[in-house]
C-alpha positions, 0 to 999 in steps of 0.5 A: 745376692738371692739366697734360697731358703733352707727348707724345714718341716716341724711336726705339729701337734695341736696339744703342743702349740707352745712347743711349736712356737718355741722351736720356730722362734729359736730356729729364726733367732740363730739362723744366718740363712733365710728359712722356709718353715712349714708345720706338718699338720695332719689336718692340712695333709688330710685335706690335701689327700696326702695322709689318711692313716686311721686311729682309735682312742682308748683310755687316753691313748691313741692307737694306729689302726694299721698296726695297733700300736700306740703313738704319742704325737699327731705327726708320728707318721707324717714326717715320712712325707717330707720327700714327697712334699719336696717332690723328691728334690733337694735337701730338707730338715724335719724335727719334732716340735719339742726342740729348742734350737741353740745354734745356727741351723745352717751349720747343720745343712752344711753337714749334708752328704748326698751319699746318704738317704738320711742323716740322723743322730744315732741314739742308743735310746732305751727308756725304762719308763712306761709313760712320757710327756702328758701320760702317753705310752713310751713306745720302744722300737729299733733306732728309737728317736732317730727319726725325731730329727732327720736331714733328708736327701730327698732325691736319693734313689732309695727315697723314691719309694717313700710315696704317700701310699707307702707312708700310709700303709706301712707299719710304724716300726718299719718307718721309724727304723728306716727299714726301706734303707740299707744301714750304709745309707743312713749317715750319722750326725753329732749328738749335739744336733739332737740332744735328748734332755734327761738322757744325754749329758754334758759328757755327750755334748757340753754345749748342744746345738739343739736340745730335744725335750722328748720326755715332755716340754717344760709346760708339762708337769714334772718337766718344769725344771729339766735341763735347759727348761729355763732357756726354753721358757724364756723364749716361750715368754718372749713369743707369748706362747705361755 
């Protein structure tokens, strides 16, 4: 019996190659289904003519030219190209590269509800720190971290307007807040599928399915001993990422 691979896009940042490799391997380790995994690499997307946002670099920080706001990863905006990359068909998952998957991602796909345009973990994340990761600005915005893991209903009528042109010209806060959608079009997923290390606790989920090192992966100074860091490091060493 031929099983169609689950389609997964992972944000790729050239400064976080180890995190990307751990994310991919941990997905493969636990999946009961074949997976089609693709990196969202801005260089490839630019070459294909799908991505053309411009940026500036000042004092160690990148800024989006369109809205003047700082961004922390190379895939800050390219995640919103997923419906177009899928030709507005089927279901696809996006996640940041700094995820460690601890359960079968097929179980997440089984939660898909086509009545929603997207399904996300609806965090109430209001960080106090000014910087994160390796010194990048900690931007505050509505629905922060909702877009770090998205189960996309690509063919949902409300996603049809999310064209490459729209992704290239809209302000970051419009995109990350899913402002093209009505609130009832954004479905909720259990917190365990996007457990924020350093923010969520065992009270939220004692055994999360996917942990997200949003403040910095274990290769970054100050995060070597974070919750689940040893588990992440074990995978990283096994695949030769560190």
